[in-house]
C-alpha positions in Angstrom: -26.3 -74.4 169.9 -29.5 -72.4 169.3 -28.7 -68.7 169.4 -31.5 -66.1 170.1 -31.3 -62.9 168.2 -33.2 -59.7 167.4 -33.4 -58.1 164.0 -33.6 -54.3 164.3 -33.0 -51.2 162.2 -32.4 -47.5 162.5 -33.6 -45.6 159.4 -33.0 -48.7 157.4 -29.5 -49.4 158.7 -30.2 -52.9 159.9 -28.7 -55.0 162.7 -28.7 -58.4 164.2 -28.6 -57.8 168.0 -27.4 -60.7 170.2 -27.7 -60.3 174.0 -24.7 -62.3 175.2 -24.6 -61.0 178.7 -23.7 -63.9 181.0 -23.3 -66.1 177.9 -20.0 -67.6 176.6 -20.9 -66.7 173.0 -17.9 -65.4 171.1 -17.6 -63.6 167.7 -14.8 -63.6 165.2 -14.6 -62.3 161.6 -15.8 -65.6 160.1 -18.8 -65.9 162.4 -19.8 -62.3 162.0 -19.6 -62.5 158.2 -21.7 -65.7 158.3 -24.4 -64.1 160.4 -24.5 -61.0 158.3 -24.7 -62.9 155.0 -28.1 -62.0 153.4 -28.2 -65.3 151.5 -26.8 -67.9 153.9 -27.2 -66.1 157.3 -29.7 -63.8 158.9 -28.5 -60.7 156.9 -27.6 -57.3 158.2 -25.2 -54.3 157.8 -23.8 -54.8 161.3 -24.0 -57.1 164.3 -24.5 -55.8 167.8 -23.3 -58.0 170.6 -24.3 -57.0 174.2 -21.9 -57.7 177.0 -21.6 -56.9 180.7 -19.8 -53.7 181.4 -17.1 -53.1 184.0 -17.3 -49.3 183.5 -19.0 -47.4 186.3 -22.4 -45.9 185.2 -22.7 -48.0 182.1 -25.7 -50.3 181.9 -23.8 -52.6 179.5 -21.2 -52.6 176.7 -21.7 -53.6 173.1 -19.5 -54.8 170.3 -20.1 -53.8 166.6 -19.2 -56.1 163.8 -19.4 -55.1 160.1 -20.9 -57.3 157.5 -17.5 -58.3 156.2 -16.5 -59.5 159.7 -14.4 -56.5 160.6 -14.9 -54.8 164.0 -16.3 -51.2 164.1 -15.8 -48.5 166.7 -18.9 -46.4 166.5 -22.5 -46.7 165.2 -25.2 -44.1 166.0 -28.0 -46.0 164.5 -26.9 -49.1 166.4 -26.9 -47.2 169.6 -30.5 -46.2 169.2 -31.4 -49.8 168.6 -29.6 -50.8 171.8 -31.7 -48.3 173.6 -35.0 -49.6 172.1 -34.0 -53.2 173.0 -33.3 -52.2 176.6 -36.7 -50.4 176.7 -38.5 -53.4 175.3 -36.6 -55.6 177.8 -37.8 -53.5 180.8 -34.3 -52.3 181.7 -34.7 -48.6 181.4 -36.1 -46.1 183.8 -37.0 -42.4 183.4 -34.2 -40.2 182.1 -31.1 -40.9 180.0 -29.1 -44.1 180.1 -25.4 -44.7 179.4 -24.0 -47.7 177.6 -20.4 -48.5 176.6 -19.6 -48.5 172.9 -16.2 -49.6 171.5 -15.2 -45.9 171.3 -16.4 -45.1 174.8 -19.6 -44.3 176.8 -22.7 -43.2 174.8 -25.7 -41.6 176.5 -29.2 -42.2 175.1 -32.5 -40.4 175.8 -35.9 -41.5 174.7 -37.8 -38.6 173.2 -41.6 -37.9 173.5 -42.2 -39.0 169.9 -40.6 -42.4 170.5 -37.3 -41.7 168.8 -33.9 -41.6 170.6 -31.4 -38.9 170.9 -27.8 -40.0 171.2 -24.9 -38.0 172.6 -22.2 -38.8 170.0 -19.3 -36.9 171.5 -17.1 -34.0 170.2 -16.0 -34.2 166.6 -12.3 -34.6 166.3 -10.8 -32.9 163.2 -7.2 -33.6 164.1 -7.3 -37.4 164.8 -4.4 -39.3 163.1 -6.8 -41.6 161.3 -8.4 -38.7 159.5 -5.2 -36.8 158.6 -4.1 -38.5 155.4 -0.8 -37.6 153.7 -2.5 -35.8 150.8 -2.0 -32.4 149.3 -4.5 -29.7 150.5 -6.2 -26.8 148.8 -8.6 -24.4 150.4 -8.8 -26.7 153.5 -9.7 -29.8 151.5 -7.6 -32.9 150.8 -6.9 -33.5 147.1 -7.2 -37.2 146.1 -6.4 -38.3 142.6 -8.9 -40.8 141.3 -10.3 -42.3 138.1 -13.0 -39.6 138.3 -10.5 -36.8 138.5 -9.4 -35.0 141.7 -11.7 -35.7 144.6 -11.9 -33.1 147.3 -12.2 -34.5 150.8 -13.0 -33.1 154.2 -12.4 -35.4 157.2 -13.4 -35.8 160.8 -13.5 -38.6 163.4 -16.7 -39.4 165.3 -15.0 -42.2 167.1 -14.5 -43.7 163.6 -12.9 -42.1 160.6 -15.0 -40.2 158.0 -14.3 -38.5 154.7 -17.0 -36.2 153.2 -17.3 -35.1 149.6 -19.8 -32.5 148.4 -21.9 -33.4 145.4 -24.6 -31.6 143.3 -26.2 -34.9 142.3 -27.0 -37.3 145.2 -28.3 -39.9 142.7 -25.0 -40.0 140.8 -24.5 -43.7 139.8 -20.8 -43.5 140.4 -21.1 -42.8 144.1 -20.9 -46.4 145.3 -17.7 -47.0 143.3 -16.2 -43.6 144.2 -17.0 -44.3 147.9 -15.4 -47.7 147.8 -12.3 -46.1 146.2 -12.1 -43.5 149.0 -13.0 -45.9 151.8 -10.2 -48.3 150.9 -7.6 -45.9 149.7 -4.1 -46.4 151.2 -4.1 -42.8 152.5 -6.5 -44.1 155.2 -4.6 -47.1 156.7 -7.7 -48.0 158.9 -10.1 -47.3 156.0 -12.8 -44.7 156.4 -16.5 -44.1 155.8 -17.0 -42.1 152.7 -20.0 -39.7 152.7 -21.5 -37.8 149.8 -23.4 -34.7 150.9 -25.7 -32.5 148.8 -26.3 -29.2 150.4 -30.0 -28.1 150.2 -30.2 -25.2 152.6 -28.6 -24.2 155.9 -30.9 -26.6 157.8 -31.1 -29.5 155.4 -28.7 -31.8 153.5 -29.0 -35.1 151.6 -26.4 -37.8 152.3 -25.3 -41.2 151.1 -22.6 -43.1 152.9 -20.4 -46.0 151.8 -19.3 -47.5 155.1 -16.0 -49.4 155.6 -16.7 -53.0 156.1 -20.4 -52.8 155.0 -20.6 -50.9 151.7 -23.5 -48.5 151.1 -26.1 -48.6 153.9 -29.6 -47.0 153.9 -28.4 -44.8 156.8 -25.2 -44.1 158.7 -25.6 -42.2 162.0 -22.0 -41.3 162.6 -21.8 -40.4 158.9 -24.6 -37.9 159.3 -22.9 -36.5 162.3 -19.6 -36.2 160.4 -21.2 -34.4 157.5 -23.0 -32.0 159.7 -19.9 -31.3 161.8 -17.8 -30.6 158.7 -20.3 -28.2 157.2 -21.1 -26.5 160.5 -17.4 -25.9 161.2 -17.3 -23.7 158.1 -20.7 -22.1 158.8 -22.4 -23.7 155.8 -25.2 -25.0 158.0 -27.0 -24.0 161.2 -26.6 -25.7 164.6 -29.6 -28.0 163.8 -29.7 -29.9 160.6 -32.0 -32.5 159.1 -30.0 -35.1 157.2 -32.0 -37.0 154.6 -30.6 -40.5 153.9 -32.0 -43.2 151.6 -33.6 -45.0 154.6 -35.0 -42.0 156.5 -34.0 -38.8 158.2 -31.9 -37.9 161.2 -31.7 -34.6 163.1 -28.2 -33.5 164.1 -27.4 -30.7 166.6 -24.0 -29.2 167.3 -23.2 -25.7 168.6 -19.6 -26.1 167.5 -16.2 -25.8 169.2 -15.8 -28.3 172.1 -19.5 -29.0 172.5 -20.8 -32.6 172.2 -22.9 -33.3 169.1 -26.3 -35.1 169.4 -28.2 -37.2 166.9 -32.0 -37.9 167.0 -33.7 -40.5 164.9 -35.9 -43.6 164.9 -35.2 -47.2 165.9 -37.4 -50.2 165.1 -37.7 -53.8 166.2 -38.4 -56.0 163.2 -38.5 -59.6 164.6 -36.8 -62.0 166.9 -35.6 -65.5 166.1 -33.2 -68.3 166.8 -30.3 -69.3 164.6 -28.4 -72.5 164.8 -24.8 -71.8 165.6 
């Protein structure tokens, strides 16, 4: 059957968005991987599938599927693209809107400059999926690897993240090191591996190797995770610009139990119909 879709991206992190509200369309790992294939499908980092929501106050719910066919729990760049789609579809009014992600409600607000700010929740440093059974030194997990001992700091943003500091964001070993960390048995659910280069208290550079998708041009939840880890130890201020290969995001967090917010762009690239 012909299946309408929209190609979108947030700072280069690209998506196929399928509005399946009121439609019997179903997704499994095989179908998701086929759609995401850049040679035999449409091609994307993740697939966003919109559904009706039964949760009070939520305009809709959406599923997130990684390029390898695995489901994902959180995606800040994808949330902004959902917001832009709803705006283009005439479904938003003045003020913030709330949608239901796999990890819970997400509130979006359109900014005066056309970007979107997303409430990403409170960082969870004690979640079981970011507490690997690894030795610690000076508050960092110590992971043996082919590149020597890697020092990891972890947090959950609804999905698991491990962050490593680097002095060279262009290190050619980062994709391989990130895949090693992301798939290490110490993280039974896998994790997103971020490599952060500190520039000053208000600016960092970041590359993220995402579980199920590999390195992407931007990872919204990864940017939030890196900022939260650095902010917790007072290495950055409460507002940080995160420079990613595909663009920049602005992350704000006062710390403690305050919710963290992420601001950044969203773009509609084209719409089309695939034969499914």
